PASE-816470 format. One line per field, with one value per residue (C-alpha): residue number from 1; residue in three letters; y, z, x. Coordinates in pm, 1 decimal. Each point is the difference from the previous one (the first is absolute). Example, Ala and Ser with C-alpha at 12.3 -4.5 7.8 and 13.67 -1.06 7.14 Angstrom:
<atoms>
resi 1, 2 .
resn Ala, Ser .
py -450.0, 344.0 .
pz 780.0, -66.0 .
px 1230.0, 137.0 .
</atoms>
This chain:
<atoms>
resi 1, 2, 3, 4, 5, 6, 7, 8, 9, 10, 11, 12, 13, 14, 15, 16, 17, 18, 19, 20, 21, 22, 23, 24, 25, 26, 27, 28, 29, 30, 31, 32, 33, 34, 35, 36, 37, 38, 39, 40, 41, 42, 43, 44, 45, 46, 47, 48, 49, 50, 51, 52, 53, 54, 55, 56, 57, 58, 59, 60, 61, 62, 63, 64, 65, 66, 67, 68, 69, 70, 71, 72, 73, 74, 75, 76, 77, 78, 79, 80, 81, 82, 83, 84, 85, 86, 87, 88, 89, 90, 91, 92, 93, 94, 95, 96, 97, 98, 99, 100, 101, 102, 103, 104, 105, 106, 107, 108, 109, 110, 111, 112, 113, 114, 115, 116, 117, 118, 119, 120, 121, 122, 123, 124, 125, 126, 127, 128, 129, 130, 131, 132, 133, 134, 135, 136, 137, 138, 139, 140, 141, 142, 143, 144, 145, 146, 147, 148, 149, 150, 151, 152, 153, 154, 155, 156, 157, 158, 159, 160, 161, 162, 163, 164, 165, 166, 167, 168, 169, 170, 171, 172, 173, 174, 175, 176, 177, 178, 179, 180, 181, 182, 183, 184, 185, 186, 187, 188, 189, 190, 191, 192, 193, 194, 195, 196, 197, 198, 199, 200, 201, 202, 203, 204, 205, 206, 207, 208, 209, 210, 211, 212, 213, 214, 215, 216, 217, 218, 219, 220, 221, 222, 223, 224, 225, 226, 227, 228, 229, 230, 231, 232, 233, 234, 235, 236, 237, 238, 239, 240, 241, 242, 243, 244, 245, 246, 247, 248, 249, 250, 251, 252, 253, 254, 255, 256, 257, 258, 259, 260, 261, 262, 263, 264, 265, 266, 267, 268, 269, 270, 271, 272, 273, 274, 275, 276, 277, 278, 279, 280, 281, 282, 283, 284, 285, 286, 287, 288, 289, 290, 291, 292, 293, 294, 295, 296, 297, 298, 299, 300, 301, 302, 303, 304, 305, 306, 307, 308, 309, 310, 311, 312, 313, 314, 315, 316, 317, 318, 319, 320, 321, 322, 323, 324, 325, 326, 327, 328, 329, 330, 331, 332, 333, 334, 335, 336, 337, 338, 339, 340, 341, 342, 343, 344, 345, 346, 347, 348, 349, 350, 351, 352, 353, 354, 355, 356, 357, 358, 359, 360, 361, 362, 363, 364, 365, 366, 367, 368, 369, 370, 371, 372, 373, 374, 375, 376, 377, 378, 379, 380, 381, 382, 383, 384, 385, 386, 387, 388, 389, 390, 391, 392, 393, 394, 395, 396, 397, 398, 399, 400, 401, 402, 403, 404, 405, 406, 407, 408, 409, 410, 411, 412, 413, 414, 415, 416, 417, 418, 419, 420, 421, 422, 423, 424, 425, 426, 427, 428, 429, 430, 431, 432, 433, 434, 435, 436, 437, 438, 439, 440, 441, 442, 443, 444, 445, 446, 447, 448, 449, 450, 451, 452, 453, 454, 455, 456, 457, 458, 459, 460, 461, 462, 463, 464, 465, 466, 467, 468, 469, 470, 471, 472, 473, 474, 475, 476, 477, 478, 479, 480, 481, 482, 483, 484, 485, 486, 487, 488, 489, 490, 491, 492, 493, 494, 495, 496, 497, 498, 499, 500, 501, 502, 503, 504, 505, 506, 507, 508, 509, 510, 511, 512, 513, 514, 515, 516, 517, 518, 519, 520, 521, 522, 523, 524, 525, 526, 527, 528, 529, 530, 531, 532, 533, 534, 535 .
resn Met, Gly, Trp, Arg, Thr, Thr, Ile, Thr, Leu, His, Thr, Tyr, Leu, Leu, Leu, Ser, Cys, Ser, Ser, Leu, Phe, Ala, Gln, Gln, Val, Ser, Tyr, Cys, Glu, Pro, Tyr, Ser, Asp, Arg, Phe, Thr, Leu, Arg, Gln, Glu, Met, Met, Gly, Lys, Val, Gly, Asp, Phe, Tyr, Trp, Val, Ser, Ala, Thr, Thr, Arg, Lys, Lys, Ala, Val, Arg, His, Gly, Asn, Glu, Ile, Ser, Gly, Thr, Glu, Glu, Arg, Asn, Phe, Val, Val, Tyr, Asp, Gly, Arg, Met, Gly, Val, Lys, Gly, Met, Ile, Asp, Asp, Pro, Pro, Tyr, Thr, Asn, Lys, Ser, Ile, Arg, Glu, Tyr, Leu, Val, Met, Thr, Asp, Glu, His, Phe, Asp, Arg, Val, Asn, Leu, Leu, Thr, Ala, Asp, Gly, Lys, Glu, Thr, Glu, Val, Arg, Leu, Gln, Arg, Tyr, Glu, Pro, Asp, Gly, Glu, Ala, Leu, Glu, Pro, Asp, His, Thr, Ile, Gly, Val, Phe, Pro, Phe, Asn, Glu, Pro, Gly, Thr, Ser, Phe, Met, Leu, Val, Arg, Ser, Leu, Asp, Arg, Thr, Arg, Ile, Leu, Leu, Leu, Gly, Phe, Gln, Phe, Ile, Ala, Ser, Ser, Ala, Pro, Tyr, Leu, His, Ala, Tyr, Leu, Tyr, Asp, Glu, Asp, Trp, His, Leu, Leu, Ser, Gln, Lys, Ile, Tyr, Arg, His, Pro, Tyr, Leu, Ser, Gln, Pro, Met, Ile, Gln, Asp, Asp, Phe, Ser, Thr, Tyr, Pro, Leu, Glu, Asp, Phe, Asn, Lys, Thr, Pro, Ile, Lys, Leu, Ala, Asp, Asn, Gly, Glu, Trp, Leu, Met, Met, Ser, Pro, Ser, Arg, Gln, Asn, Ser, Asn, Phe, Leu, Leu, Phe, Gln, Phe, Ser, Pro, Leu, Asp, Thr, Val, Val, Ser, Tyr, Lys, Glu, Ile, Met, Leu, Pro, Gly, Thr, Ser, Ser, Met, Glu, Asp, Val, Cys, Leu, Ser, Val, Asp, Asn, Thr, Thr, Arg, Glu, Ala, Val, Ala, Gly, Ile, Leu, Ser, Asn, Phe, His, Tyr, Ala, Pro, Leu, Lys, Asn, Val, Gln, Val, Val, His, Tyr, Ser, Met, His, Thr, Lys, Thr, Phe, Ser, Phe, Asp, Ser, Ser, Tyr, Arg, Leu, Asn, Thr, Leu, Ser, Gly, Lys, Arg, Val, Arg, Asn, Asp, Asn, Leu, Val, Lys, Glu, Asn, Phe, Val, Ser, Val, Pro, Gly, Lys, Gly, Phe, Leu, Leu, Met, Lys, Glu, Tyr, Gly, Arg, Gln, Tyr, Glu, Glu, Leu, Asp, Asp, Asn, Pro, Tyr, Asp, Asp, Gly, Trp, Asp, Pro, Ala, Phe, Leu, Phe, Ala, Ser, Asn, Asp, Ile, Pro, Asp, Pro, Asn, Thr, Gly, Pro, Ser, Phe, Ala, Arg, Met, Arg, Leu, Pro, Gly, Pro, Arg, Tyr, Gly, Tyr, Ala, Arg, Tyr, Arg, Glu, Thr, Ala, Asn, Pro, Pro, Tyr, His, Asp, Arg, Gly, Asp, Leu, Ser, Leu, Tyr, Tyr, Phe, Pro, Ala, Ser, Arg, Gly, Asp, Ser, Cys, Trp, Ser, Gly, Met, Ile, Ser, Gln, Glu, Gln, Val, Thr, Glu, Leu, Asn, Ser, Pro, Asn, Leu, Ser, Tyr, Met, Met, Val, Pro, Met, Gln, Asp, Arg, Ile, Val, Phe, Leu, Tyr, Asn, Ser, Phe, Val, His, Gly, Glu, Lys, Ile, Tyr, Ala, Ser, Thr, Thr, Val, Ile, Asp, Pro, Arg, Gly, Glu, Gln, Val, Thr, Asn, Glu, Gly, Ile, Leu, Phe, Trp, Gly, Leu, Lys, Asn, Thr, Leu, Asp, Phe, Gln, Gln, Ser, Arg, Gln, Val, Ala, Pro, Asp, Gln, Val, Val, Ile, Pro, Tyr, Asp, Ile, Tyr, Val, Asn, Gly, Asn, Ala, Asn, Gly, Lys, Val, Gly, Phe, Ala, Val, Val, Leu, Phe, Arg .
py 2246.0, 314.2, 12.7, 247.7, 50.5, -56.9, 112.9, -279.7, 68.6, -138.8, -47.3, -100.6, -139.2, -90.5, -259.4, 91.1, 137.3, -353.6, -116.3, -269.3, 115.7, 285.7, -14.8, 204.5, 12.5, 125.2, 57.2, -56.2, 63.0, -108.1, 142.5, -176.8, 82.4, -159.8, -259.8, -122.7, -336.9, -100.5, 133.4, -174.5, 156.3, -253.2, 185.9, 246.5, -63.3, 246.6, 341.5, -103.6, -152.6, -278.5, -39.0, -266.9, 162.1, -194.0, 211.8, -53.7, 12.8, -17.3, -353.7, -68.9, -278.8, -207.8, -230.5, -205.5, 82.1, 303.3, 125.7, 47.9, 301.4, 62.0, 95.6, 24.8, 239.9, 62.1, 370.3, 141.4, 310.3, 218.1, 119.2, 280.1, -247.8, 132.5, -263.6, -104.8, -267.9, -273.7, -357.4, -216.3, -377.8, -167.1, -162.3, -351.7, 41.2, -202.7, -299.3, 49.9, -242.9, 187.6, 342.0, 89.3, 359.3, 28.2, 325.2, 115.3, 343.7, 18.7, -180.6, -122.5, -344.7, -156.2, -378.0, -185.9, -374.6, -67.1, -308.9, -26.6, -349.6, -187.0, -176.9, 260.3, 303.0, 300.5, 247.1, 356.4, 297.0, 374.4, 232.4, 368.1, 289.2, 163.5, 271.7, -259.8, -2.2, -346.3, -90.9, -254.1, -195.2, -282.5, -335.6, -364.4, -104.0, -361.6, -275.7, -270.9, -324.5, -48.1, 183.2, 46.7, 261.3, 317.4, -129.0, -266.2, 262.8, 197.0, 281.9, 46.6, 266.1, -1.4, 252.8, 189.8, -11.3, -143.3, -337.9, -74.4, -350.8, -97.8, -333.0, -206.7, -309.3, -243.4, -232.7, -370.2, -248.5, -236.6, 146.0, 298.2, 306.5, 82.1, 320.3, 227.1, 271.2, 292.0, 214.5, 353.3, 287.5, 348.2, 77.6, -321.5, -183.0, -372.6, -152.9, -346.3, -216.8, -322.0, -258.5, -160.3, -331.8, -150.6, -213.7, 235.0, 328.3, 207.5, 362.3, 185.4, 292.4, 158.8, 360.2, 58.4, 350.2, 32.8, 307.9, -39.6, 64.3, -223.2, -178.8, 209.9, -85.5, 226.0, -172.3, -283.6, -286.1, -369.7, 61.9, 201.2, 71.6, 60.8, 261.3, -276.5, -164.8, -287.0, -22.7, -163.0, -111.3, -123.9, -215.1, -263.4, -355.0, -220.5, -290.4, 132.3, 318.1, 123.5, 264.5, -26.0, 260.4, -34.9, 144.3, 56.9, 106.6, 167.0, -211.4, -342.3, -176.3, -166.1, 35.6, -15.0, 38.0, -23.8, -93.8, 233.6, -205.7, 129.4, -132.1, -257.2, 166.3, 351.1, 177.1, 223.2, 371.4, 184.3, -33.4, 241.6, -13.4, 237.0, -26.1, 156.4, 60.4, 63.9, -326.0, -211.5, -96.4, 3.8, -11.8, -161.2, 17.4, -176.1, 117.8, -255.0, -42.6, -275.8, 5.7, 326.7, 304.4, 151.4, -323.1, 40.2, -199.5, 180.1, -226.0, 179.6, -134.5, 153.4, -136.7, 12.5, 25.2, -101.9, -330.1, -49.9, -83.3, 143.7, 162.6, 85.6, -160.9, 103.0, 4.0, 276.3, -52.5, 259.5, 124.6, 351.0, 53.5, 20.9, -304.6, -299.2, 195.0, -145.6, 226.9, 361.9, 255.3, 243.0, -7.0, -59.3, 9.5, -159.0, 28.8, -218.5, 169.1, -44.3, 220.7, -46.3, -209.0, -3.1, -191.0, 52.2, 229.8, -90.5, 306.3, -22.3, 302.9, 23.2, 151.2, 64.1, -244.0, -251.1, 119.9, -343.3, -235.1, -375.6, -137.9, -315.6, 112.7, -357.9, -232.1, -337.8, -271.7, 240.9, 29.0, 315.2, -142.7, -302.6, 221.2, 206.3, -307.7, -219.7, 279.3, 155.9, 338.0, 205.9, 166.8, 350.2, 13.4, -290.9, -73.5, 261.0, 258.4, 206.5, 307.7, -27.8, 70.1, 353.4, 82.1, 343.1, 255.6, 147.6, 281.4, 220.9, -247.9, -305.0, -261.9, -281.1, -323.6, -229.1, -314.1, -91.8, 164.4, 119.6, 272.9, -125.2, 199.7, 213.1, 320.2, 52.9, 87.4, -183.7, -176.9, -291.3, -97.3, -338.8, -51.4, -343.3, -19.8, -215.9, -42.3, -132.2, 329.4, 184.4, -16.1, 45.3, 321.6, 151.7, 347.5, 208.8, 320.9, 158.7, 244.5, 45.1, -80.2, 64.9, -313.7, -146.6, -324.4, -162.9, 56.7, -301.3, 226.0, 148.9, 370.7, 7.5, -15.4, -160.6, 90.0, -163.9, 247.7, -95.4, -62.5, 161.2, -107.9, 289.9, -15.7, 257.9, 62.3, 258.8, 135.6, 235.3, 328.0, 113.0, -253.5, 203.7, 50.3, -292.9, 28.2, -253.3, -87.9, -270.2, -219.8, -120.7, -295.3, -195.9, -379.7, -52.8, 172.1, 310.6, 324.5, 256.9, 325.3, 244.5, -140.2, 4.5, 172.5, 273.4, 71.3, 368.7, 213.6, -276.2, 40.8, -331.7, -345.3, -232.8, -345.0, -229.9, -304.9, 74.5, 99.7, -175.6, -20.6, 53.7, -2.5, -82.3, 369.5, 114.4, -27.6, 125.3, 76.8, 112.9, 239.7, 139.2, 372.7, 194.5, 342.8, 182.6, -318.0, -216.9, -252.0, 120.5, -341.1, 77.5, -165.0, 116.8, -183.7, 46.0, -125.2, -69.1, -33.1, -145.7, 124.8 .
pz 1362.4, -140.1, -273.3, -84.4, -323.6, -7.8, -295.9, -131.4, -129.1, -343.7, -103.3, -355.1, -59.0, -350.9, 45.6, -284.2, -351.0, -135.1, 266.4, -94.3, 259.0, 239.0, 365.1, 183.1, 378.0, 170.6, 375.3, 131.2, 354.9, 43.0, 276.1, 336.7, 349.3, 343.4, -123.4, -279.6, 76.8, -328.5, -351.5, -309.9, -338.7, -244.3, -305.6, -272.0, -230.6, -287.5, 161.3, 343.1, 310.1, 183.9, 374.4, 232.2, 337.1, 314.1, 274.8, 352.9, 56.0, 302.4, 95.7, -44.7, 182.4, -192.2, 251.8, 154.1, -276.3, -31.1, -349.5, -111.0, 123.5, -332.6, -342.1, -331.0, -285.7, -331.3, -36.7, -348.6, -32.9, -300.6, -97.0, 262.1, 269.6, 6.3, 97.2, -294.6, 179.1, 260.4, -69.5, 277.7, 16.9, -175.1, 219.4, -98.3, 144.1, 308.3, -230.2, -186.8, 53.9, -221.2, -164.2, -296.1, -90.1, -368.4, -150.2, -357.6, -151.5, -86.7, 282.3, 357.7, 45.7, 327.0, -16.5, 294.0, 48.9, 181.1, 174.5, 124.2, -31.8, 90.0, -337.7, -255.3, -20.3, -192.6, -173.7, 21.7, -191.8, 56.7, -246.4, 65.5, -216.5, 94.1, 196.4, 210.5, -179.9, -39.0, -368.6, 31.7, 273.6, 158.7, -162.7, 5.5, -245.3, 106.9, 245.8, 136.5, 68.5, 341.9, 325.4, 131.1, 218.2, -168.3, 19.0, -261.5, -274.7, -201.6, -254.2, -265.7, -270.8, -318.4, -83.6, -254.4, 241.1, -266.8, 173.6, 356.6, 148.3, 307.2, 152.2, 261.0, 165.6, 102.5, 283.9, -76.8, 284.5, -44.2, -339.5, -177.5, -18.5, -305.5, -161.5, -131.9, -241.6, -125.7, -265.7, -65.1, -226.4, 140.0, 13.0, 190.9, -290.5, 58.2, -267.0, 142.6, 290.3, 65.5, 273.6, 12.0, 173.4, 56.5, 284.3, 43.9, 23.4, 317.7, 92.3, -36.8, 236.4, 228.9, 14.1, 364.6, -8.6, -48.1, -221.0, -247.5, -355.3, -305.1, -52.3, -269.0, -250.8, 189.7, 334.6, 132.4, -27.4, -102.6, -252.0, -322.6, -253.8, -358.6, -217.7, -216.7, 295.5, 57.5, 349.3, 197.3, 363.0, 223.6, 298.8, 221.5, -122.5, 192.3, -45.7, 112.8, 89.5, -360.6, -169.1, -299.5, -272.2, -138.9, -325.6, -62.9, -304.5, 7.6, -301.4, 169.8, 334.0, -84.5, 282.7, -103.9, 235.3, 31.2, 317.2, 138.2, 190.1, 330.0, 201.6, 248.2, 285.9, -59.4, 150.1, -220.1, 89.3, -290.9, -359.9, -293.8, -344.7, -297.8, -348.2, -330.1, -200.5, -325.4, -11.6, 207.2, 226.5, 377.3, 259.7, 340.5, 302.3, 336.8, 291.2, 266.0, 266.0, 135.4, 370.7, 65.5, -138.4, -181.4, -197.3, -302.4, -298.3, -286.0, -254.0, -326.7, -302.9, -334.2, -128.4, -342.8, 13.1, -368.6, 31.2, 373.1, 65.0, 186.5, -219.1, 299.7, 342.4, 234.1, 369.4, 165.4, 341.8, 218.6, 347.7, 62.9, 260.5, -61.9, 50.6, 174.0, 245.0, 33.3, 260.7, -54.8, 236.7, -79.7, -13.8, -365.5, -233.4, -342.0, -310.1, -311.8, -308.2, -375.7, -255.7, -268.5, -291.1, 128.4, 324.1, 375.4, 264.7, 363.6, 224.8, 352.9, 229.3, 313.9, 318.5, 334.0, 135.3, 263.6, 346.8, 96.5, -250.8, 48.9, 83.9, -188.9, -328.3, -115.3, 76.9, 157.8, -260.0, -293.0, -135.4, -215.0, -182.3, -101.1, -118.1, -213.8, -155.4, -46.9, -157.3, -215.9, 174.4, -115.8, 249.6, -134.9, 201.7, -179.4, -351.9, -269.8, 168.2, 184.2, -187.4, 188.6, 320.8, -130.9, -78.9, -147.4, 237.9, -58.0, -254.7, 49.1, 272.4, -230.6, -89.2, -256.1, 17.8, -294.0, 185.5, 318.4, 238.5, 358.1, 198.8, 328.1, 207.7, -44.0, 152.5, 96.3, -312.1, -249.8, -272.8, -170.0, -348.1, -169.4, -359.4, -151.4, -377.8, -171.8, -330.3, -116.1, -150.0, 332.0, 310.2, 376.5, 173.1, 343.5, 146.8, 305.6, 73.8, 307.1, 163.4, 368.4, 66.4, 268.0, 7.6, 184.4, 134.2, 33.0, -366.8, -228.4, -293.3, -107.1, 48.6, -369.1, -260.1, -334.0, -314.8, -334.7, -284.0, -363.5, -9.6, 336.7, 362.9, 230.4, 373.4, 219.3, 354.4, 267.0, 32.4, 239.2, -125.9, 200.4, 264.6, 108.3, -220.2, -170.6, -365.3, -223.3, -297.3, -260.1, -157.2, -356.1, -159.8, -320.8, -12.2, -22.2, 334.5, -145.1, 169.0, -209.3, 156.5, -205.9, 97.7, 327.2, 215.6, 251.0, 240.3, 49.3, 219.2, 240.0, 361.8, 118.3, -23.7, -253.4, 136.4, -276.2, 217.9, -37.6, -368.5, -267.4, -377.1, -109.7, -378.1, -249.8, 0.3, 343.3, 352.8, 327.1, 300.0, 336.7, 243.1, 345.3, 12.2, 244.9, 142.2, 186.8, 5.0, 147.8, -169.6, 17.5, -59.3, -359.2, -314.2, -352.3, -320.6, -276.7, -330.4, -259.8, -364.2, -254.9, -340.5 .
px -2263.0, 162.5, 260.2, 272.6, 190.8, 373.1, 207.2, 217.0, 349.9, 86.0, 362.0, 88.1, 348.9, 113.1, 268.2, 237.2, 4.2, -20.8, -245.7, -249.0, -253.8, -63.5, -93.5, -260.0, -11.9, -316.2, -22.1, -350.9, -117.3, -364.3, -214.2, -5.8, -124.5, -13.4, -248.8, 230.5, 159.5, 165.2, 44.1, 128.2, 65.8, -140.1, 129.6, -82.0, -297.8, -7.1, 59.5, -131.4, 161.4, -181.5, 59.8, -137.1, -79.7, -93.9, -155.7, -124.5, -374.6, -222.8, -102.0, -371.9, -185.8, -255.1, -167.9, 279.3, 248.4, 227.9, 79.4, 359.3, 191.3, 176.5, -122.9, 179.2, -60.0, 165.1, 80.5, 60.5, 222.0, 70.8, 350.0, -9.4, -108.4, -353.1, -253.9, -218.8, -196.6, -22.2, -103.6, -144.3, 20.7, -293.8, -268.1, 104.7, 351.7, -95.0, -55.9, 328.1, 287.9, 247.4, 22.9, 222.0, 82.1, 90.0, 127.3, 53.4, 57.8, -372.0, -183.0, 6.5, -156.3, -111.0, -52.2, -156.2, -30.5, -327.4, -126.9, -357.2, -143.5, 319.6, 1.9, 114.6, 228.3, -129.6, 233.7, -142.3, 143.9, -36.9, 179.5, 73.5, 110.2, 333.8, -186.5, -187.4, -334.9, -151.2, 5.6, -283.4, -180.6, 197.1, -71.5, 103.5, 274.3, 43.4, -93.8, 230.2, -191.2, 162.3, 56.7, 356.7, 174.4, 124.1, 357.2, -87.5, -37.0, 256.1, -36.3, 272.0, 37.2, 210.7, 271.2, -211.1, -299.4, -231.8, -37.2, -111.4, 9.3, -204.1, 104.7, -182.2, 147.5, -273.7, 98.2, -45.3, 45.0, 296.8, 81.2, 150.7, -227.3, -208.9, 120.4, -277.9, 119.5, -212.4, 169.3, -133.5, 91.3, 72.3, -375.5, -77.5, -161.2, 43.5, 226.7, 58.6, -116.8, 192.0, 55.1, 345.5, 65.5, 342.3, 142.3, 299.8, -192.8, 31.4, -61.6, 333.0, -65.4, -259.0, -114.6, -89.4, -150.3, -374.8, 43.7, 283.2, 116.0, 41.6, 328.9, 165.2, 269.3, 243.6, -70.3, 211.4, -247.3, 6.6, -282.5, 29.1, -273.0, 111.4, -167.1, -152.4, -177.3, 242.7, 142.2, 279.1, 9.5, 282.5, -89.4, 163.0, -17.8, -238.9, 243.8, 341.5, 192.0, 22.1, -215.0, -233.0, -50.4, -355.0, -131.1, -372.7, -198.8, -344.1, -100.4, 5.1, 48.4, 332.6, 254.6, 366.3, 293.7, 377.8, 186.1, 267.9, 254.6, 141.3, 295.5, -122.9, 188.5, -135.9, -302.4, -215.1, -15.0, -163.3, -120.9, -24.6, -158.2, -12.3, -151.8, 108.9, -318.2, 189.0, 195.6, -243.7, 287.3, 32.7, 274.0, -50.1, 229.3, 2.3, 214.2, 97.5, 268.6, 222.2, -92.8, 188.6, -182.1, 305.0, 65.9, -225.3, -116.4, -177.7, -170.2, -80.3, -189.4, -93.8, -330.4, -165.0, -379.6, -5.5, 191.4, -72.1, 365.6, 298.4, 263.4, 220.8, 32.4, 278.5, 86.4, 204.1, 153.6, 166.8, 71.6, -134.6, 274.5, 373.8, 218.9, -152.5, -213.6, -348.9, -162.8, -101.6, 153.8, -283.3, -374.4, -79.7, -299.0, -9.8, -213.8, 10.6, -143.6, -5.7, 170.8, -270.1, 121.0, 359.1, 39.7, -27.1, 139.6, 62.1, 11.6, 140.9, -21.8, 214.0, -139.6, 164.2, 255.9, -97.9, 96.8, 130.7, 157.7, -11.7, 345.1, -95.5, -156.0, -67.6, -289.3, 71.7, -11.0, 41.1, 352.7, 34.5, 301.5, -205.7, -286.2, 240.2, 161.1, -306.0, -207.4, 275.1, -24.1, 301.2, 232.4, 76.8, 323.9, 166.5, 119.5, 61.8, -221.9, 259.9, -121.5, -323.6, 187.5, 45.1, -356.9, -63.5, -145.9, -346.5, -24.4, -304.7, -96.2, 12.4, 262.3, -23.8, 197.6, 61.0, -104.7, -187.5, 246.9, -48.2, 176.9, 154.4, -251.2, -312.3, -129.5, -360.4, -199.2, 220.6, -196.7, 176.5, -121.3, 48.7, -115.0, -71.3, -62.3, -260.7, 187.1, 334.9, 111.4, -17.9, 220.0, -22.5, 99.1, -36.2, 6.7, -70.0, -187.9, 156.1, -243.1, -73.1, -365.3, -259.4, -211.6, -294.5, 145.2, -342.8, -87.0, 51.5, 91.2, 331.3, 62.4, 96.7, -276.5, 86.8, -198.2, 91.0, -59.3, 73.2, 378.6, 57.1, -23.9, -87.4, 77.6, -175.8, 120.7, 80.6, 354.1, 174.9, 147.0, 302.9, -101.0, -300.7, -305.5, -168.3, -95.9, -170.7, 216.6, 61.9, 262.3, -62.6, 179.7, -46.3, -56.7, 377.4, 43.6, 164.4, -98.0, -185.7, 118.7, -206.8, -338.9, -190.5, -258.1, 70.7, -284.5, 70.6, -223.1, -105.6, 110.7, -144.8, 153.2, -160.7, -88.4, 121.7, -68.4, -373.4, 16.2, -201.9, 14.5, -360.7, 45.0, 275.3, 94.8, -122.8, 142.0, -153.5, 225.0, -146.8, 165.4, -76.9, -70.8, 215.3, -75.2, 278.0, 203.8, -274.7, -228.1, -359.9, -155.7, -96.5, 126.8, 78.2, 83.9, 254.7, -142.9, 270.0, -105.9, 243.2, -114.4 .
</atoms>
């Protein structure tokens, strides 16, 4: 296979004279040809870009079996997109049940979970230099004394990247699973190996993909690993509809937990968890609804890892539509995320309107008025809230409201924001980013990408200029919901539309956004990547 060199465009934008960090945007277009099926930018390691490339190959018959028609390679590019090397899959890949790809600024690690005898699961590590050279031969760094599918394992990394936690859930008939925990340092030296047993333990989530990445501190996950090796896990109670917040220590096998109470009439939708390594405190949030999707309950707790108690426990209830409406007139997508150390943000994006609206927007047997009254859901159109009927219009495409207010209608592309604090000294607010969007309706992700950075929340999205050309742009707000107008990214020089629905945060300060490459107004089937570095 031949390779060509593509010059990548670097744009440096200093946010303001008093800026706390700068942003660098690099546009990378890796080589592809008619045999290329898929490409994924895994991220930047040192000064090199790592791309996973899946290509079509000729089928080969071995006896009565036909070998696979696809092959995957890791391709390493330098800063000018010149190919430095290609890395094939190791020979033991056919025995692997799960592969983790772990990046740092100094190394690229490939971790495979192997099963051969049906009794044990071997953990095999291969470490590479940033330019793709193998640092040392692959070797075994651990063995689980059981054999389970790859979905029974989870890999978690701490915020400072000095601790890595590998979890394995061992199925036990008619009982809670045994939880095996291997704690490593950043060089994969084993620090602790424990087995936790508790009747309320359950696996909180499943990673379906064979090849995946560790659960990072900046990811939305129900498991968080602190820099000191302690870790927290949220999972459904095995006894009722509530949730449990577990705390584990690498020094012993004691399992402590606190129960997070949910309304008996609500249905859980999403969970979030974040840890403050300085104060050893955590905030946990659970989003649920009361039968109708717009009627929300947000349960928020503030937890001390030192005293193992809740210092704050509150429930917020709201309707994400104006008045007493309980059915969305538009296609909508929602995302519930944490604002680290502060609270939680519910984002609701509005798509196109339904072509036919139901004349009866209520379900038989479910009285919306009863749901509002019995669950203390406030009606923003009653009481001393007349000022909310005159909501301020968007300024620079953004409007902030003092409470959880809703405009009477939404255009396609509107993004409603609802903030829920995790402390008594903070207060709720809401807002809306009003930008027309071009979205993939089948994608489960929002067309807005949210990146929390220090005391800023950065929203990246596509916007129309003069109703014609599409440019990637940003809106930046602080944790109080106030817009920061002198900070943001402008993706100048790019004529292609960034696909924020397929974007991925690959490091605390690094985001990768794919885009289709167009030639003479037509997509040529090739893909490029915008790599944003927050430094």
